[in-house]
N, C-alpha and C positions, 0 to 999 in steps of 0.2 A: 184203212181207217180214214174217216172223213176229217176235214179240217175245221169242222164246225162243232160247237158244243150242243148237246141235246139235253134239254131240261127234263129232269126226271121227277120233279116234285119237291115238296118240303117235308122233312120228317125230323122230329126231335129238334126243331129250330134251325136245321141246316138245309140250304138249298142244294139240291143234288143235280149234278151234270155228269154226262158221260162223253167219251170221245166219239162214240159210234152209236146209232140208235139201237143196234142189236147187242151192244156190249153191256156187261154188268159192272165193268171197272169204272169207278167214279173218279172224277177229277179232284173232288174235294171231300174225301171221306172224313168221318168223324176224327177229331184230333186224337192221335195216339197218346199224347201227353197233355191231358186237359189242364188248363190254367184258369186263373181268374178271368172273368168276363171283362173284355175291353169295351170302352165306349164307342169305338169305331173299328169293327171287325171287317177288315178288307177281304177276308176269305169269302165273303158273301157276294162280292162283285165279280161279274163275268169278264175275264180278260178279253174275250172276243168282242164284247160290247164296248169296252173301253177303247179297244183298238179301232173299232168302227167309228166311234165318236172322235177320236184323235184324227183319223183320216178325213172325216167330214169337216171338222173344224179347220184343219190345215188347208183343205180345198177352198173353204169359205174365206179364209184369210187371204188366200191368193186372189180370189175373185173380188173381194171387198176389203182392200187393205186399210189399216188404221183402226181396227176394232170398232167399226161403225155401228155394230150391233149394240154397243153400250149406250148409244143415243136413242135407241128404240125403247119405249116404255114397257114395263113388265107385262102389262095387260095385252099389248100387241103381240109380244112373244107367245103368250098363252093362247091367243086366238090362232096364231100361225101353227102352233103345236097341235091344237085341236083339229085344224084343217088337215094336217098330215095323218092324224089318227083316224079321222072319218074317212079319208080317201083310202087308207089301208083297209079299214073295215068293209068298205064297199067293194074291195077286190082289186083296186088299182095297184099294180106292181111296177109302174113306169119309173118310180123313184124309190129310194130307200126311205120310205115314209117313217118307219119306226126310228131309224137313226136321226132323221131330220127332226122328228118330234122330240126325241131325247135331247138333241142339241138346243132346240128352242126352249125346252124346260130348264136346261142348265142356264141359258141366257136369262130367262125370266127370274130364276133364283138369284143370279148375280145382280141383275138390275134392281130387283126388289130390295135386296140387301143395301143397295146404295141410295135408295129413295127415302 
């Protein structure tokens, strides 16, 4: 089995992931015991994506100590996220562009909230 999650699509409002591209076993099957809907369903988040964000943010904090990203305006974070998305779409795999874009979007969200 691989160590990556494989997106299987969305059905009945649930995002489907499997452990292996050939597997039918889902990481997040429909809840066995349905409950009232919560305003923040964490089951929809990908653990692998969150881990990649945490690794990237940790590496960035070591390279740029002092949370200097908070001094960068929201708009600049958005432009830098867009740059990573475009590079990924063009086929560049020299960096983790999707992770970098995700981090920049988080930073844009945080700095916009403070403006």
